[in-house]
N, C-alpha and C positions, 0 to 999 in steps of 0.2 A: 504494499500499499505506500509506503515510504516513498519505493521508486517511483509509482504511478504518479506520486504528488511531483516528484521533480522532473519529471517527465513534460505534467501540465503547464509548470512554471516555462518551461522550454517552451513547447508546443501551442498552448495559449498564446503567450505573448507573440508568437510569429503570427497566428491570423491577425490580431490587434493592430500590430505594427504595418502589416498587408492592408488592412482596412483605413488605415490614416493616410498611408501614401496614395491608396486611390482618393482621396479627398473626403471620406463618409466625415459628416460634421455633426458625429455623435458630441455629447457632456463627457469628455472622458474622465472628468471626474469622480463620475458615477458608474464606473465599470463593476460590475459584478459575474460572478459564478455559481451556476446551481450548487454547488458544496461550500459556498459562504456560509459562514456560523448564522447569519440571520436570516439567510435563504433555509438552510436546514431547521431553523428554529421554527418556519411557517410550514415545512412539511411536516414537522412533529405535530405541530398544532392542529393543522385542517386533518390531517390523518385518526388523530384522538378524535376530536370533533365527527368526524365521518363515521367512524367506530360506534362510538355510543350514540350515536343516531340511528343504529342500524345499517347505515348504509355501506360499510366494509363488512365484507366476512370471509370464513374460509371453507371452502367445500374442494372435495374431491369430483373434478369435471376432466372433460377431453381438452387439452391443449395442444398448440404448435411445440412438438419437442425436439430441439436440437439437440443431437447426440453427440455432438463434439465436444459442445460446451458445456451440455449436460443441464439445459436450463429450457423453461418455457421462453418463448420469441412471438412477438404480435403478428398478426396478419401482415402488416407492413412491412416486415422483415422477412418475409417468405416469396420467394421467385418462382412462378411459375415456368415451368421449360419444357417445351413439347418435344417428343421423342416417338420412335416407335419402339413398342416393348410387345410383349406377349400375352394373347387371352388365352386360359387353361381352362376347358372345358373337362369335367367329369361328374361324378353321381354319388348320389348319398342313398342307403338303401333305405326302405321304409320298414320300420320296424312290425315283425309280427308278418310281412307279407314278402313271402319267399320270389325273389324275381322281382319284384318291384321295386322301382327308384325314381328319386327326385333328380332331375339335372341342374346343374349349376355351372356359372361361368366367370371366372374371378382372373384378376390381374394379378394377384396376391396370394397363391394357394396356400403360404406359409402359415397367414392368419387363421385357417381354418381352426386351429385347436385354440382359437377365443370364441368362436360361433356360438351362439348360445340358441340360435334358431335358424329356420328356412321361411322368408316371405315370399307368399304369393298373393296376388289381388283378387279380390272376391268377384270379381268382374270376370276372373280367368275361364271360360267354359272347362278347358282342358286340365285345369289343378285344379280347380276349387275343392272338388272332393277329398283332397287331401289334408284341407285344413281341419287341426285337430289333433291330427296323427301327428307321429314321432318319427323323424329321420335318424336314422344311427351316423354318428358323426365317425367316420375311419379311422383307420390307425389308433384311436383310443378309445373307439367303441362305445363314446354317449350318447344317450338320446337326447334331441332335441328336437322341440315342438315345431311345428308348420303352422305358422300365424297367417292370418289375413290381413295384409295390409297394402294400402295404396302405393307405399313407395315402390312394390314391386310392379312394373309398367309391362303387361301382358305380350306388348308388343316388343317389348325389348331383351335380347337374349335370348335365356330358355324361360323368360317367364317368373322364373324362379330364383330370389338371391338373397345369398348366406348372408347372416346377418351378425356382425363382430362388433357389439355396443362399444366395447374398451379400446378400439381402433380405428372409429370410422367417426366422422361427425354424424352424417346421415343416419348410420345404424344404430347411433347414440339416441337420437329421437325417438326411432322405431322402439328401442330398448325400453324407452320411458311410458311410451304408450302400454306397450305389452308387460311392463314390470319384471323385464329379464334380468337374469345376473348380469354382472361384467366380469369378464375373466381377462387380465390383462396378462398379455404372454411376453411383455418385451423386460427387458431389464434397461437402465439409464442408458447405457452405450449403446442401445438398439440391438444388441445381442439376445436371443430367447431365453427364457427363463424355465424355472422349474415345473411351470404350467405346461409344459411341453415336452416330446418325445426328445427333444434334441437341445437341452441346456447348454448353454454357452457357445451354441453356433451363431454366427452370422446370417442377415436375414437370408441373402442370395444361398449361402450353402444350404440354411434349413429347406430353400424353395427347391432346390435340385433333390434334398434326400426325402421330400414329401412327394413330390412327383414319381420317383423311382417307388416309393414306398405304395401310392397310389395304383401305378402299373404294376406291380407285383399281386396287387388284390385285383385286378381286374375292372379297375373303377375309372381308370383315364382315358378321355375318351378322343380327347385332338387337341394339338396346340397351334394357335394361329398369330399372323404377326397383328398388332392392333396399335393404331394412331393414340397416344394417350399425352396427357400432362403430368409433370411429375414435380411436386413442390421441392426446394433446395434454400437453404439457408443463404440469406444474401451475403454473409460475411465468412459462414464456415465451409460452404460450397457442400455439405453433405444432405442427404434425403432428409427433409422433415416429418417425422411420424406423428401421427394422431396420437397420444399420450394419456393416460389416464393417471392424475397426479393431482396431490395436496396441493391448493394453491388459493392465494387472496384476490380478492374479485370486489370492485365497486359496483353498486346496484345501478347500472347508468340507466336501465328503463324507468326508475321511480325518478333519479335526477332527472331525466326527460319531459316529466309531466309538465312542470313548470314551464320550461324553455319552450314548448309545443304550446301552451296556455297564452306565452308572452304574445306570441305571433297571432293566435286564432283571434285575440280581443283588441290587437291593435296597438299595444307598447310596443313593439319592434316591428318596422315596416322592413321589406326587402325591396329594391330597386335595382333592376327591375322585377316586377312583382313574380314575374314567373318563376323565380329562384326559390319561392315559398314550396312549390311542389317538391323539388329537390330536399329541401330540409325536412318537410314533413315525412317524405320517403324514409330518409337518415333516422330521423328522431324517433319514428314509430315503429322501427325494425332494429333498434339499436339493443346491440344483445351485452351482458355483463362484462366489464372491463378486468381483464386478468392483470393486475399490478404487478405480480411478484415475480422476482428473478432470482434464479440459483448461482449468482454472481457474487464476487468478493468485492465490486469495486462500486459503489452507491451509497445512497440513504438506506441504511437500514433499519429496520422495520422497528417502531415503538411498541413491541409484542416482548411478554415475557410469560413464561409456561411455571404455573405449579409443579409439585410432585405429580400429581394426579393428572396433568395435563390442563389444570383451569387453565383460561387466558385473563393476564392483566393488560389492560392497553393504559399506558400513560405517558406524559413526555419526557418523562426520564426515571433510570432506574430506583432513585430514592421512592418518588410517589407510587412505583409499580411494588416495590417492598411494601411499603405503609398500607396499600390494597389488601395484597397479599395475606401481609401478618392480621388484618382485621378480618378476612374472609378465615383463615382457618384458627386465628384465635391461640395465636402463637408462630416464633419466626419461623421460616421456612427458605429453604434453597429456591431461587429461581434460575430458569434458564433462559438466554435470549433468543428470540427467534433470528436464524441466520440469513434469510432469504433479505434481500434488497427491493429497492420499489423500481418500478419501470422509470426511465429516464422521462417520460412525458407527465410523469405525477408531480415531479417539481417543476419542469417546464411549463406547465398548463398553468402553474400558479405564478408564472414571471410578474404579469403585469400588477400582480398584486404585493407580492415579496420583494421585489426592486423598489417599490417606492415605499417600503417601510413596515406592511403590513405582518405581524399583527400587533404591532408596538403602537 
């Protein structure tokens, strides 16, 4: 951390010298940095306020996971690259029905060990009779339900979709609708974990092994070239995996309510007015904002845990300790949350923190 601060003094200064040479007419006496003490205080204060108002919470959800840096990243740090991959067609036996199968197509066969259902559309005349039955997940021989869900398009692929709620954003929503279990099959470095037959193996090798096993069982049907888009980390250049992890979120949908009202009742006007439509589109479809990062440089969250995992959110360790001692009725050891905040949490306060808020 000390080394990074030294680098900041060097490189941060370079940027400002370049701006001055370009003739930027800033008031240079008021130069600030997001990790200055005054700004850090603003970050701590707003975090505690939002947490105590129930607008910041911790939850186990799917996030974009960068397996090189081993941290959650935002949608904006994900680059979609077009490529020609493979589509794998294979089949799952129907439980208790000798010689009957449901046909699956996927670009990632190694994720099958995290499958907790197969979805077919209730409108699908050919397959809807299977809804309510179980398919047998090959290799591990685990029964999984066949559910009726509109996510399965009767016109697309085989009409049946394997559902892996812990490793796909769309499947996660299907999982919520049908109360499906979530099975995480990946370690933080994107190797397969103990919930699979291939622990410690990287995804490409595990994919090959899965295909070989399916072929041995006579369940592999065909492999075709398939144009697809793969998400990569813009800094790490590794494939971004949807990963089920404990993260901290801001309840953006709740915060958006007043922002929507402000435009609806005329407190704020867009010029030209046509931009209102874009604004409402954005605000009405906003998702909870993942603000935690598993990095070591940044604003550490003002969160402490008691011995039983009880959360204490205060602006400093003294206040957290006092709150914990009151809660337990005795002095206890506290553990600080190691996650740091997404850069935009502090940058978003810039208009307030640079002008002296909260003092």
